[in-house]
N, CA, C and O atoms as a MOPAC input file, in Angstrom:
PM7 MOZYME 1SCF
protein

 N    120.77600 1   110.73300 1   119.41000 1
 C    121.36000 1   110.46600 1   118.11500 1
 C    121.52700 1   111.78800 1   117.36400 1
 O    120.85600 1   112.77600 1   117.66300 1
 N    122.41000 1   111.79000 1   116.41100 1
 C    122.64800 1   112.97800 1   115.59300 1
 C    121.79900 1   112.90300 1   114.33200 1
 O    121.13700 1   111.89500 1   114.08400 1
 N    121.81900 1   113.95700 1   113.54500 1
 C    120.91500 1   114.03600 1   112.40000 1
 C    121.16300 1   112.93200 1   111.37600 1
 O    120.21600 1   112.45700 1   110.75000 1
 N    122.40500 1   112.51900 1   111.19500 1
 C    122.68500 1   111.41900 1   110.26800 1
 C    122.02000 1   110.12700 1   110.72400 1
 O    121.49700 1   109.36500 1   109.91000 1
 N    122.04700 1   109.88800 1   112.03300 1
 C    121.37900 1   108.70900 1   112.59200 1
 C    119.86900 1   108.81300 1   112.39800 1
 O    119.20600 1   107.84100 1   112.03700 1
 N    119.34500 1   110.00400 1   112.64300 1
 C    117.91000 1   110.22400 1   112.44800 1
 C    117.53300 1   109.97600 1   110.99600 1
 O    116.50500 1   109.36000 1   110.71700 1
 N    118.35800 1   110.45200 1   110.07200 1
 C    118.08400 1   110.24600 1   108.64600 1
 C    118.06100 1   108.75300 1   108.32100 1
 O    117.14300 1   108.28000 1   107.65200 1
 N    119.05300 1   108.01900 1   108.78500 1
 C    119.09600 1   106.57500 1   108.52100 1
 C    117.90000 1   105.85200 1   109.14200 1
 O    117.30800 1   104.97500 1   108.51400 1
 N    117.55200 1   106.21600 1   110.35800 1
 C    116.45500 1   105.54400 1   111.05500 1
 C    115.07700 1   105.90800 1   110.52900 1
 O    114.14200 1   105.11300 1   110.63300 1
 N    114.94400 1   107.09400 1   109.96900 1
 C    113.63000 1   107.53800 1   109.48500 1
 C    113.44100 1   107.31000 1   107.99300 1
 O    112.31200 1   107.27600 1   107.50400 1
 N    114.56200 1   107.15200 1   107.26000 1
 C    114.46800 1   107.00200 1   105.80800 1
 C    114.32600 1   108.32000 1   105.07500 1
 O    114.05300 1   108.33400 1   103.87500 1
 N    114.50700 1   109.43400 1   105.78100 1
 C    114.39700 1   110.76200 1   105.17700 1
 C    115.78400 1   111.37800 1   105.04900 1
 O    116.73900 1   110.90900 1   105.66800 1
 N    115.88800 1   112.41600 1   104.25500 1
 C    117.17000 1   113.08100 1   104.08000 1
 C    117.41600 1   114.06200 1   105.22200 1
 O    116.48300 1   114.52800 1   105.87600 1
 N    118.68300 1   114.36100 1   105.44400 1
 C    119.02300 1   115.35000 1   106.46200 1
 C    118.39800 1   116.69800 1   106.11300 1
 O    117.93500 1   117.42000 1   106.99600 1
 N    118.38700 1   117.02900 1   104.84400 1
 C    117.79900 1   118.30900 1   104.40500 1
 C    116.31300 1   118.36800 1   104.78100 1
 O    115.83400 1   119.38000 1   105.29200 1
 N    115.59800 1   117.27900 1   104.52200 1
 C    114.16900 1   117.25200 1   104.85100 1
 C    113.97100 1   117.35100 1   106.36100 1
 O    113.07200 1   118.05100 1   106.82600 1
 N    114.79600 1   116.66200 1   107.11200 1
 C    114.67700 1   116.70100 1   108.57000 1
 C    114.95800 1   118.09400 1   109.11300 1
 O    114.30100 1   118.53600 1   110.05600 1
 N    115.91600 1   118.78100 1   108.53300 1
 C    116.19100 1   120.16700 1   108.95600 1
 C    114.99300 1   121.06300 1   108.62700 1
 O    114.64300 1   121.96000 1   109.39400 1
 N    114.38100 1   120.80500 1   107.48400 1
 C    113.19200 1   121.57800 1   107.10800 1
 C    112.06900 1   121.32700 1   108.11400 1
 O    111.40400 1   122.26800 1   108.55000 1
 N    111.85600 1   120.06600 1   108.48400 1
 C    110.83900 1   119.74600 1   109.48000 1
 C    111.14200 1   120.45800 1   110.79500 1
 O    110.23900 1   120.95300 1   111.46900 1
 N    112.41000 1   120.50300 1   111.14400 1
 C    112.79600 1   121.20500 1   112.37300 1
 C    112.52400 1   122.69800 1   112.25400 1
 O    112.04300 1   123.31600 1   113.20400 1
 N    112.82400 1   123.28300 1   111.10400 1
 C    112.59700 1   124.72500 1   110.93200 1
 C    111.11500 1   125.07200 1   111.02500 1
 O    110.75900 1   126.19100 1   111.39300 1
 N    110.25300 1   124.11600 1   110.69400 1
 C    108.80500 1   124.32600 1   110.78200 1
 C    108.25300 1   124.03000 1   112.17600 1
 O    107.08300 1   124.29500 1   112.45200 1
 N    109.09100 1   123.48400 1   113.04800 1
 C    108.64700 1   123.15200 1   114.39800 1
 C    108.00800 1   121.78700 1   114.51900 1
 O    107.41100 1   121.47300 1   115.54900 1
 N    108.12200 1   120.96600 1   113.48300 1
 C    107.53400 1   119.62200 1   113.52800 1
 C    108.38500 1   118.71500 1   114.40500 1
 O    107.86300 1   117.95000 1   115.21500 1
 N    109.68200 1   118.80700 1   114.23900 1
 C    110.62700 1   118.06500 1   115.08200 1
 C    111.31800 1   119.09500 1   115.96400 1
 O    111.77300 1   120.13000 1   115.47900 1
 N    111.39500 1   118.81100 1   117.24400 1
 C    112.00800 1   119.75000 1   118.19600 1
 C    113.04300 1   119.00200 1   119.04500 1
 O    112.74800 1   118.58600 1   120.16500 1
 N    114.26400 1   118.83400 1   118.50100 1
 C    115.27700 1   118.06700 1   119.22800 1
 C    115.80000 1   118.80800 1   120.45500 1
 O    115.74500 1   120.03500 1   120.54100 1
 N    116.30500 1   118.02400 1   121.39600 1
 C    117.02000 1   118.61600 1   122.52900 1
 C    118.35800 1   119.12700 1   122.01600 1
 O    118.85600 1   118.68900 1   120.97800 1
 N    118.92400 1   120.05900 1   122.76200 1
 C    120.24500 1   120.58600 1   122.40000 1
 C    121.17800 1   120.48100 1   123.59900 1
 O    120.77500 1   120.64700 1   124.75100 1
 N    122.42800 1   120.20300 1   123.28800 1
 C    123.44700 1   120.17800 1   124.34300 1
 C    123.79000 1   121.61200 1   124.71600 1
 O    123.35200 1   122.55400 1   124.05500 1
 N    124.57400 1   121.77700 1   125.77800 1
 C    124.99600 1   123.13000 1   126.18700 1
 C    125.77800 1   123.81400 1   125.08200 1
 O    125.80900 1   125.04200 1   125.01300 1
 N    126.41100 1   123.03500 1   124.21600 1
 C    127.16500 1   123.60100 1   123.09400 1
 C    126.31300 1   123.82200 1   121.85400 1
 O    126.81600 1   124.30300 1   120.83900 1
 N    125.02600 1   123.47700 1   121.91900 1
 C    124.12100 1   123.71400 1   120.79500 1
 C    123.94800 1   122.52400 1   119.85500 1
 O    123.21600 1   122.62600 1   118.87100 1
 N    124.60600 1   121.39500 1   120.13900 1
 C    124.46800 1   120.21900 1   119.28200 1
 C    123.08000 1   119.61600 1   119.44700 1
 O    122.60300 1   119.42800 1   120.56600 1
 N    122.44000 1   119.31600 1   118.32600 1
 C    121.10800 1   118.70600 1   118.36100 1
 C    121.23100 1   117.23500 1   118.74400 1
 O    122.13100 1   116.52800 1   118.28900 1
 N    120.31200 1   116.79700 1   119.58300 1
 C    120.22400 1   115.39000 1   119.96500 1
 C    118.79400 1   114.93400 1   119.70800 1
 O    117.84200 1   115.43600 1   120.30600 1
 N    118.66800 1   113.97000 1   118.80200 1
 C    117.36200 1   113.45500 1   118.42700 1
 C    117.06100 1   112.18400 1   119.19900 1
 O    117.96100 1   111.42500 1   119.55800 1
 N    115.77600 1   111.97000 1   119.44600 1
 C    115.33000 1   110.80700 1   120.21100 1
 C    114.59300 1   109.83200 1   119.29400 1
 O    114.34900 1   110.12000 1   118.12300 1
 N    114.24800 1   108.68300 1   119.85000 1
 C    113.44700 1   107.71700 1   119.09700 1
 C    112.06900 1   108.30800 1   118.78900 1
 O    111.45100 1   107.95400 1   117.78500 1
 N    111.59000 1   109.20400 1   119.64800 1
 C    110.31700 1   109.87400 1   119.37300 1
 C    110.43600 1   110.76500 1   118.13500 1
 O    109.49300 1   110.87000 1   117.35100 1
 N    111.59200 1   111.40500 1   117.95800 1
 C    111.80900 1   112.21900 1   116.75700 1
 C    111.78000 1   111.35200 1   115.49800 1
 O    111.29400 1   111.78800 1   114.45300 1
 N    112.29600 1   110.13200 1   115.59600 1
 C    112.23600 1   109.19500 1   114.46200 1
 C    110.78100 1   108.92800 1   114.10400 1
 O    110.40600 1   108.97900 1   112.93300 1
 N    109.96300 1   108.64500 1   115.11000 1
 C    108.54900 1   108.35100 1   114.87100 1
 C    107.81200 1   109.56000 1   114.30500 1
 O    106.97000 1   109.41500 1   113.42000 1
 N    108.12300 1   110.74400 1   114.81000 1
 C    107.48300 1   111.96900 1   114.29800 1
 C    107.88000 1   112.19900 1   112.84700 1
 O    107.04300 1   112.58200 1   112.03000 1
 N    109.15300 1   111.96900 1   112.51600 1
 C    109.61300 1   112.12400 1   111.12700 1
 C    108.90200 1   111.13100 1   110.21300 1
 O    108.46000 1   111.49500 1   109.12400 1
 N    108.79300 1   109.89600 1   110.64800 1
 C    108.09900 1   108.88100 1   109.84500 1
 C    106.62500 1   109.22200 1   109.67900 1
 O    106.07100 1   109.09600 1   108.58700 1
 N    105.99000 1   109.65400 1   110.76600 1
 C    104.59100 1   110.04700 1   110.70300 1
 C    104.40100 1   111.19900 1   109.72500 1
 O    103.48000 1   111.18300 1   108.90800 1
 N    105.26500 1   112.18500 1   109.81000 1
 C    105.18000 1   113.33100 1   108.91300 1
 C    105.28700 1   112.87500 1   107.46800 1
 O    104.53500 1   113.34300 1   106.61200 1
 N    106.19900 1   111.97900 1   107.19100 1
 C    106.35500 1   111.45600 1   105.82800 1
 C    105.08700 1   110.73300 1   105.37400 1
 O    104.65200 1   110.90400 1   104.23500 1
 N    104.49400 1   109.93000 1   106.25400 1
 C    103.26200 1   109.22100 1   105.89400 1
 C    102.11400 1   110.20000 1   105.64000 1
 O    101.33000 1   110.01100 1   104.70900 1
 N    102.01600 1   111.23700 1   106.45900 1
 C    100.97700 1   112.24700 1   106.24400 1
 C    101.18700 1   112.97100 1   104.92500 1
 O    100.22200 1   113.26700 1   104.21900 1
 N    102.42800 1   113.25800 1   104.58800 1
 C    102.72200 1   113.92600 1   103.31600 1
 C    102.34700 1   113.03000 1   102.13900 1
 O    101.87800 1   113.52100 1   101.11200 1
 N    102.55200 1   111.71800 1   102.28200 1
 C    102.15700 1   110.78400 1   101.22200 1
 C    100.65200 1   110.83500 1   100.97500 1
 O    100.18200 1   110.49400 1    99.89000 1
 N     99.90200 1   111.26200 1   101.98700 1
 C     98.45300 1   111.39400 1   101.85700 1
 C     98.04000 1   112.83300 1   101.56300 1
 O     96.88200 1   113.21000 1   101.74600 1
 N     99.00100 1   113.62500 1   101.10500 1
 C     98.76400 1   115.01300 1   100.69500 1
 C     98.32300 1   115.93700 1   101.82000 1
 O     97.63600 1   116.92900 1   101.57800 1
 N     98.71200 1   115.61900 1   103.04000 1
 C     98.45700 1   116.54800 1   104.14700 1
 C     99.51200 1   117.64500 1   104.03000 1
 O    100.70700 1   117.34800 1   104.02600 1
 N     99.09400 1   118.90300 1   103.93600 1
 C    100.06500 1   119.99600 1   103.77700 1
 C    101.01400 1   120.10100 1   104.96600 1
 O    100.62200 1   119.87200 1   106.11000 1
 N    102.25500 1   120.44700 1   104.68300 1
 C    103.24700 1   120.61200 1   105.74600 1
 C    102.81900 1   121.66800 1   106.75200 1
 O    103.07800 1   121.52500 1   107.94600 1
 N    102.16600 1   122.72700 1   106.28500 1
 C    101.74300 1   123.75900 1   107.24000 1
 C    100.69000 1   123.22500 1   108.21100 1
 O    100.62900 1   123.67200 1   109.35600 1
 N     99.86700 1   122.28400 1   107.77600 1
 C     98.89500 1   121.65400 1   108.67100 1
 C     99.60900 1   120.79500 1   109.71300 1
 O     99.28800 1   120.84700 1   110.90100 1
 N    100.57700 1   120.00800 1   109.25600 1
 C    101.34900 1   119.15800 1   110.17200 1
 C    102.09800 1   120.03100 1   111.17300 1
 O    102.11600 1   119.74000 1   112.36900 1
 N    102.71300 1   121.10000 1   110.68000 1
 C    103.47100 1   122.00300 1   111.55000 1
 C    102.55100 1   122.67700 1   112.56600 1
 O    102.92200 1   122.83500 1   113.72900 1
 N    101.37400 1   123.06700 1   112.13800 1
 C    100.42400 1   123.70600 1   113.06500 1
 C    100.05100 1   122.75300 1   114.19100 1
 O     99.96800 1   123.16100 1   115.34900 1
 N     99.82800 1   121.49500 1   113.86000 1
 C     99.48800 1   120.50200 1   114.88500 1
 C    100.66300 1   120.32800 1   115.84700 1
 O    100.47600 1   120.25900 1   117.06200 1
 N    101.86400 1   120.25900 1   115.29700 1
 C    103.05100 1   120.05700 1   116.13000 1
 C    103.33400 1   121.24200 1   117.05400 1
 O    103.83900 1   121.05500 1   118.16100 1
 N    103.01300 1   122.45500 1   116.61000 1
 C    103.36000 1   123.66800 1   117.37300 1
 C    102.24300 1   124.19300 1   118.25300 1
 O    102.50900 1   124.88100 1   119.23800 1
 N    101.02000 1   123.89100 1   117.92500 1
 C     99.86500 1   124.56300 1   118.52700 1
 C     99.85100 1   124.51700 1   120.05400 1
 O     99.59100 1   125.53100 1   120.70100 1
 N    100.12700 1   123.36000 1   120.62800 1
 C    100.06900 1   123.23000 1   122.09000 1
 C    100.96800 1   124.25500 1   122.76800 1
 O    100.61700 1   124.79700 1   123.81600 1
 N    102.10900 1   124.51600 1   122.18000 1
 C    103.09400 1   125.41300 1   122.79300 1
 C    102.66700 1   126.88000 1   122.77700 1
 O    103.29800 1   127.71300 1   123.42800 1
 N    101.61400 1   127.20000 1   122.04700 1
 C    101.19400 1   128.59900 1   121.93900 1
 C    100.13200 1   128.97900 1   122.97200 1
 O     99.67700 1   130.12200 1   122.99000 1
 N     99.73800 1   128.05300 1   123.81900 1
 C     98.65900 1   128.30400 1   124.77400 1
 C     99.15000 1   128.22200 1   126.21500 1
 O    100.06600 1   127.46700 1   126.54400 1
 N     98.51700 1   129.01600 1   127.05200 1
 C     98.89800 1   129.07500 1   128.46900 1
 C     98.17500 1   128.03400 1   129.32000 1
 O     98.63300 1   127.68900 1   130.40900 1
 N     97.04200 1   127.53500 1   128.82000 1
 C     96.28800 1   126.56000 1   129.60900 1
 C     96.00700 1   125.30500 1   128.79500 1
 O     95.98700 1   125.32400 1   127.56400 1
 N     95.79300 1   124.22200 1   129.51700 1
 C     95.43600 1   122.96800 1   128.86200 1
 C     94.11200 1   123.07500 1   128.13200 1
 O     93.93500 1   122.48600 1   127.06500 1
 N     93.18000 1   123.82800 1   128.70600 1
 C     91.87500 1   123.97100 1   128.06000 1
 C     92.00700 1   124.64700 1   126.69800 1
 O     91.48600 1   124.15100 1   125.69900 1
 N     92.70500 1   125.78000 1   126.66500 1
 C     92.88400 1   126.49900 1   125.40400 1
 C     93.64600 1   125.64500 1   124.39700 1
 O     93.30400 1   125.60400 1   123.21600 1
 N     94.67600 1   124.96900 1   124.87600 1
 C     95.46600 1   124.09000 1   124.01600 1
 C     94.61400 1   122.95100 1   123.48400 1
 O     94.64700 1   122.63600 1   122.29400 1
 N     93.85000 1   122.33900 1   124.37800 1
 C     93.01000 1   121.21500 1   123.98500 1
 C     91.98300 1   121.59100 1   122.93400 1
 O     91.74000 1   120.83500 1   121.99300 1
 N     91.37900 1   122.76000 1   123.09500 1
 C     90.38700 1   123.21500 1   122.11100 1
 C     91.02600 1   123.44100 1   120.75000 1
 O     90.51400 1   122.98600 1   119.72800 1
 N     92.14600 1   124.14500 1   120.74700 1
 C     92.80600 1   124.48000 1   119.48000 1
 C     93.36500 1   123.23100 1   118.79500 1
 O     93.15600 1   123.02900 1   117.59900 1
 N     94.06900 1   122.40600 1   119.54800 1
 C     94.64400 1   121.19400 1   118.96600 1
 C     93.52700 1   120.24700 1   118.53300 1
 O     93.63100 1   119.59300 1   117.49500 1
 N     92.46300 1   120.17500 1   119.32700 1
 C     91.32500 1   119.33500 1   118.97200 1
 C     90.72400 1   119.71200 1   117.63100 1
 O     90.39500 1   118.83700 1   116.83000 1
 N     90.57700 1   120.99500 1   117.38000 1
 C     90.04400 1   121.45400 1   116.09100 1
 C     90.95600 1   121.04500 1   114.93900 1
 O     90.48900 1   120.58500 1   113.89700 1
 N     92.25500 1   121.21600 1   115.13900 1
 C     93.21200 1   120.83500 1   114.09400 1
 C     93.16100 1   119.33500 1   113.82300 1
 O     93.19000 1   118.90900 1   112.66800 1
 N     93.08500 1   118.54100 1   114.87700 1
 C     93.04400 1   117.08900 1   114.71700 1
 C     91.73900 1   116.63100 1   114.07900 1
 O     91.73700 1   115.69400 1   113.28000 1
 N     90.62900 1   117.28100 1   114.42400 1
 C     89.34900 1   116.93800 1   113.78900 1
 C     89.38600 1   117.23800 1   112.29800 1
 O     88.86800 1   116.46100 1   111.49600 1
 N     89.99200 1   118.35300 1   111.92300 1
 C     90.11900 1   118.69300 1   110.49600 1
 C     91.00800 1   117.67100 1   109.78600 1
 O     90.71000 1   117.25900 1   108.66500 1
 N     92.08900 1   117.26800 1   110.43400 1
 C     92.96900 1   116.25500 1   109.85100 1
 C     92.23200 1   114.92600 1   109.71400 1
 O     92.34600 1   114.25800 1   108.68600 1
 N     91.48500 1   114.54200 1   110.73100 1
 C     90.72700 1   113.28900 1   110.66900 1
 C     89.73500 1   113.31500 1   109.51000 1
 O     89.57100 1   112.31600 1   108.81100 1
 N     89.07700 1   114.44900 1   109.30600 1
 C     88.13100 1   114.58700 1   108.19400 1
 C     88.84600 1   114.45300 1   106.85600 1
 O     88.36800 1   113.76600 1   105.95300 1
 N     89.99100 1   115.11300 1   106.73600 1
 C     90.79400 1   115.02700 1   105.50400 1
 C     91.16700 1   113.56800 1   105.21700 1
 O     91.02500 1   113.09500 1   104.09000 1
 N     91.64400 1   112.86400 1   106.24800 1
 C     92.05600 1   111.47100 1   106.06500 1
 C     90.86100 1   110.57500 1   105.74400 1
 O     90.98300 1   109.64300 1   104.94900 1
 N     89.71200 1   110.84800 1   106.35400 1
 C     88.50600 1   110.06300 1   106.06100 1
 C     88.09500 1   110.23600 1   104.60200 1
 O     87.71000 1   109.27100 1   103.94100 1
 N     88.17800 1   111.45800 1   104.10600 1
 C     87.84600 1   111.70600 1   102.69600 1
 C     88.81900 1   110.98700 1   101.77500 1
 O     88.41100 1   110.40400 1   100.77000 1
 N     90.10800 1   111.02400 1   102.11300 1
 C     91.11600 1   110.30400 1   101.31500 1
 C     90.83400 1   108.80600 1   101.33500 1
 O     90.90600 1   108.14500 1   100.29900 1
 N     90.51500 1   108.27300 1   102.50700 1
 C     90.24600 1   106.84200 1   102.64000 1
 C     89.02700 1   106.44400 1   101.81400 1
 O     89.02900 1   105.40400 1   101.15400 1
 N     87.98900 1   107.27300 1   101.85400 1
 C     86.77500 1   106.98400 1   101.09400 1
 C     87.07600 1   106.94900 1    99.59700 1
 O     86.62300 1   106.05000 1    98.88900 1
 N     87.83300 1   107.91800 1    99.12100 1
 C     88.20600 1   107.95600 1    97.70100 1
 C     89.07400 1   106.76100 1    97.33400 1
 O     88.89700 1   106.16100 1    96.27400 1
 N     89.99900 1   106.42200 1    98.20000 1
 C     90.88500 1   105.29000 1    97.95300 1
 C     90.09800 1   103.98300 1    97.89800 1
 O     90.34200 1   103.14500 1    97.03000 1
 N     89.16200 1   103.81000 1    98.81800 1
 C     88.35200 1   102.58700 1    98.81900 1
 C     87.47900 1   102.48900 1    97.57400 1
 O     87.29400 1   101.39900 1    97.03200 1
 N     86.94700 1   103.60800 1    97.11900 1
 C     86.12900 1   103.60000 1    95.90200 1
 C     86.98400 1   103.18700 1    94.69700 1
 O     86.55100 1   102.39400 1    93.86100 1
 N     88.18900 1   103.72800 1    94.62100 1
 C     89.08300 1   103.33600 1    93.52800 1
 C     89.48800 1   101.86800 1    93.65300 1
 O     89.59000 1   101.16600 1    92.64700 1
 N     89.71600 1   101.40900 1    94.86500 1
 C     90.06400 1   100.01000 1    95.08400 1
 C     88.95500 1    99.09200 1    94.56700 1
 O     89.22800 1    98.07900 1    93.92200 1
 N     87.70400 1    99.45300 1    94.85400 1
 C     86.57200 1    98.64700 1    94.36200 1
 C     86.55800 1    98.62300 1    92.83800 1
 O     86.32600 1    97.57400 1    92.23600 1
 N     86.80400 1    99.76900 1    92.21300 1
 C     86.81000 1    99.82200 1    90.74900 1
 C     87.91300 1    98.94200 1    90.16900 1
 O     87.68200 1    98.20600 1    89.21000 1
 N     89.09600 1    99.01700 1    90.74000 1
 C     90.21600 1    98.20900 1    90.25500 1
 C     89.92000 1    96.72700 1    90.45300 1
 O     90.19900 1    95.91800 1    89.56800 1
 N     89.36000 1    96.36500 1    91.59600 1
 C     89.03500 1    94.96600 1    91.88000 1
 C     87.98700 1    94.44900 1    90.89500 1
 O     88.11000 1    93.33100 1    90.39400 1
 N     86.96800 1    95.24200 1    90.61500 1
 C     85.93500 1    94.83300 1    89.66300 1
 C     86.51400 1    94.68500 1    88.26200 1
 O     86.17200 1    93.74400 1    87.54600 1
 N     87.38600 1    95.60500 1    87.86500 1
 C     88.01100 1    95.51700 1    86.54200 1
 C     88.91000 1    94.28500 1    86.47200 1
 O     88.95100 1    93.59800 1    85.45200 1
 N     89.62400 1    94.01000 1    87.55100 1
 C     90.48900 1    92.83300 1    87.59400 1
 C     89.67100 1    91.55300 1    87.43700 1
 O     90.07600 1    90.62900 1    86.73200 1
 N     88.52800 1    91.51000 1    88.09800 1
 C     87.63600 1    90.35800 1    87.99200 1
 C     87.18100 1    90.17400 1    86.53900 1
 O     87.14700 1    89.05100 1    86.03600 1
 N     86.83500 1    91.26600 1    85.87300 1
 C     86.39500 1    91.18300 1    84.47500 1
 C     87.54500 1    90.73800 1    83.57200 1
 O     87.33400 1    89.94900 1    82.65100 1
 N     88.74600 1    91.22600 1    83.82200 1
 C     89.91000 1    90.84600 1    83.00900 1
 C     90.21900 1    89.35500 1    83.17900 1
 O     90.61000 1    88.68600 1    82.22100 1
 N     90.04500 1    88.84100 1    84.38900 1
 C     90.30500 1    87.40700 1    84.61900 1
 C     89.39600 1    86.52900 1    83.77300 1
 O     89.74200 1    85.38600 1    83.47600 1
 N     88.24300 1    87.04800 1    83.38100 1
 C     87.32700 1    86.27900 1    82.53400 1
 C     87.91800 1    86.04700 1    81.14800 1
 O     87.43300 1    85.19600 1    80.40200 1
 N     88.95700 1    86.79400 1    80.79900 1
 C     89.60200 1    86.65600 1    79.48500 1
 C     90.57600 1    85.47000 1    79.43800 1
 O     91.06500 1    85.11900 1    78.36400 1
 N     90.85400 1    84.86700 1    80.56700 1
 C     91.79000 1    83.73600 1    80.58300 1
 C     91.24500 1    82.60100 1    79.72800 1
 O     90.09700 1    82.18200 1    79.88500 1
 N     92.06200 1    82.12300 1    78.84600 1
 C     91.67100 1    81.04100 1    77.95000 1
 C     91.02400 1    81.51200 1    76.66300 1
 O     90.81100 1    80.71300 1    75.75200 1
 N     90.70900 1    82.79500 1    76.57200 1
 C     90.08300 1    83.33200 1    75.35300 1
 C     91.12400 1    83.39800 1    74.22700 1
 O     92.25200 1    83.84100 1    74.44600 1
 N     90.74900 1    82.96400 1    73.05200 1
 C     91.66400 1    82.95900 1    71.90500 1
 C     91.38700 1    84.10500 1    70.93300 1
 O     92.07900 1    84.23900 1    69.92400 1
 N     90.38800 1    84.92800 1    71.22500 1
 C     90.07000 1    86.07400 1    70.36800 1
 C     91.09700 1    87.18300 1    70.57500 1
 O     91.74000 1    87.26200 1    71.62200 1
 N     91.24000 1    88.02900 1    69.57000 1
 C     92.05600 1    89.22700 1    69.74200 1
 C     91.31900 1    90.12800 1    70.73100 1
 O     90.12600 1    90.38100 1    70.56400 1
 N     92.02100 1    90.61700 1    71.76400 1
 C     91.31100 1    91.41400 1    72.77200 1
 C     90.90300 1    92.77700 1    72.23800 1
 O     91.72200 1    93.52000 1    71.69600 1
 N     89.63800 1    93.08900 1    72.39700 1
 C     89.12500 1    94.38800 1    71.99300 1
 C     87.62300 1    94.34000 1    71.84000 1
 O     87.05700 1    93.26800 1    71.62400 1
 N     86.96700 1    95.48100 1    71.94900 1
 C     85.50400 1    95.51500 1    71.87100 1
 C     84.95200 1    94.98200 1    70.55200 1
 O     83.92000 1    94.31100 1    70.53400 1
 N     85.63300 1    95.27900 1    69.45300 1
 C     85.11500 1    94.86100 1    68.14200 1
 C     85.41400 1    93.40000 1    67.83800 1
 O     84.64200 1    92.74700 1    67.13800 1
 N     86.51400 1    92.88100 1    68.35000 1
 C     86.94300 1    91.51900 1    67.99700 1
 C     86.47700 1    90.45900 1    68.98600 1
 O     86.61100 1    89.26200 1    68.73300 1
 N     85.93400 1    90.89900 1    70.10300 1
 C     85.45500 1    89.94400 1    71.11500 1
 C     84.10500 1    90.45000 1    71.65900 1
 O     84.02100 1    90.88600 1    72.80700 1
 N     83.06300 1    90.39100 1    70.83600 1
 C     81.78500 1    91.01000 1    71.20200 1
 C     81.10100 1    90.40300 1    72.42400 1
 O     80.29100 1    91.07800 1    73.05800 1
 N     81.39500 1    89.17100 1    72.77000 1
 C     80.74400 1    88.53300 1    73.91400 1
 C     81.57600 1    88.63700 1    75.20000 1
 O     81.22000 1    88.05000 1    76.22200 1
 N     82.65700 1    89.36700 1    75.14400 1
 C     83.56000 1    89.46100 1    76.29600 1
 C     82.89500 1    90.21000 1    77.45300 1
 O     82.24600 1    91.23200 1    77.23300 1
 N     83.05100 1    89.70900 1    78.68000 1
 C     82.52700 1    90.41400 1    79.85700 1
 C     83.12900 1    91.81400 1    80.01900 1
 O     82.55300 1    92.66100 1    80.70200 1
 N     84.27600 1    92.05700 1    79.39700 1
 C     84.89400 1    93.37100 1    79.48700 1
 C     84.04600 1    94.44400 1    78.81400 1
 O     84.10500 1    95.61000 1    79.20400 1
 N     83.25900 1    94.06800 1    77.81000 1
 C     82.39500 1    95.05300 1    77.14800 1
 C     81.40400 1    95.64300 1    78.14800 1
 O     81.23900 1    96.86000 1    78.21900 1
 N     80.75800 1    94.79500 1    78.90400 1
 C     79.81300 1    95.26400 1    79.91500 1
 C     80.54000 1    95.99500 1    81.03900 1
 O     80.09000 1    97.04600 1    81.49500 1
 N     81.65200 1    95.44300 1    81.48000 1
 C     82.41700 1    96.06900 1    82.57000 1
 C     82.87000 1    97.47300 1    82.16500 1
 O     82.83500 1    98.39500 1    82.97900 1
 N     83.28700 1    97.63500 1    80.92800 1
 C     83.77600 1    98.93600 1    80.45500 1
 C     82.67800 1    99.99300 1    80.43700 1
 O     82.96400 1   101.18700 1    80.52400 1
 N     81.42600 1    99.56200 1    80.32400 1
 C     80.31200 1   100.51400 1    80.35300 1
 C     80.03800 1   101.02000 1    81.76700 1
 O     79.47100 1   102.09900 1    81.94100 1
 N     80.43500 1   100.24800 1    82.77600 1
 C     80.09900 1   100.57600 1    84.15900 1
 C     81.29600 1   100.96500 1    85.01500 1
 O     81.12600 1   101.42400 1    86.14400 1
 N     82.50400 1   100.78500 1    84.48900 1
 C     83.69400 1   100.92300 1    85.31500 1
 C     84.77900 1   101.64500 1    84.51800 1
 O     85.19800 1   101.17600 1    83.46000 1
 N     85.22700 1   102.77900 1    85.03100 1
 C     86.21000 1   103.58700 1    84.30900 1
 C     87.55200 1   102.87700 1    84.15700 1
 O     88.23900 1   103.07600 1    83.15600 1
 N     87.93700 1   102.05500 1    85.12900 1
 C     89.20400 1   101.32400 1    85.01200 1
 C     89.09400 1   100.30400 1    83.88100 1
 O     90.00400 1   100.18600 1    83.06000 1
 N     87.99000 1    99.57000 1    83.83600 1
 C     87.77200 1    98.61500 1    82.75000 1
 C     87.70500 1    99.34600 1    81.41100 1
 O     88.23000 1    98.86200 1    80.40800 1
 N     87.06500 1   100.50200 1    81.40000 1
 C     86.99100 1   101.29000 1    80.15800 1
 C     88.38100 1   101.72100 1    79.70200 1
 O     88.66300 1   101.72500 1    78.50300 1
 N     89.24400 1   102.08000 1    80.63100 1
 C     90.60400 1   102.48900 1    80.28600 1
 C     91.36300 1   101.29500 1    79.67600 1
 O     92.10300 1   101.46200 1    78.70600 1
 N     91.18000 1   100.10900 1    80.24000 1
 C     91.85300 1    98.91600 1    79.72700 1
 C     91.29700 1    98.53000 1    78.36600 1
 O     92.04700 1    98.13000 1    77.47600 1
 N     89.99900 1    98.64600 1    78.20400 1
 C     89.29300 1    98.08800 1    77.05900 1
 C     89.10300 1    99.07000 1    75.90400 1
 O     88.57600 1    98.69900 1    74.85500 1
 N     89.52500 1   100.30800 1    76.09200 1
 C     89.30300 1   101.30000 1    75.03000 1
 C     89.93000 1   100.84600 1    73.71900 1
 O     90.96100 1   100.17300 1    73.70000 1
 N     89.28800 1   101.22600 1    72.63900 1
 C     89.67100 1   100.74900 1    71.29900 1
 C     91.03300 1   101.27400 1    70.86900 1
 O     91.83800 1   100.50500 1    70.34300 1
 N     91.31000 1   102.51900 1    71.06700 1
 C     92.58600 1   103.09200 1    70.56900 1
 C     93.57300 1   103.25100 1    71.69200 1
 O     94.69200 1   103.71300 1    71.46900 1

């Protein structure tokens, strides 16, 4: 497929795909005349790169992983180097996942406290609804505190 097809199939712009290629993340085949030919694997690599970027993985890290194998003469050397890069990426993603799960718990707890307001006829706020479960939730949960703040 050509770059326009790759763009449509990956959901990325041609400009972004060319940038990924310039970094060595995508390495299309070329015809004898120099025309780039992209494969379904290139689509998956482009999508993966986009997902990694959404998780704040730096492009230089992604590019290093994509290029590293090609810089070594033996499988052992390649395996060691690529393994280190992948372990660092796995650690980065684990830290992101841990932070995301902690925030998810906070949002879920705040949502549970807000649901307790269903049917309440008081004006919502710490001063006007002193018995509201949100008062306690706001003391323990930053999301609830953000919702329940007075001003």
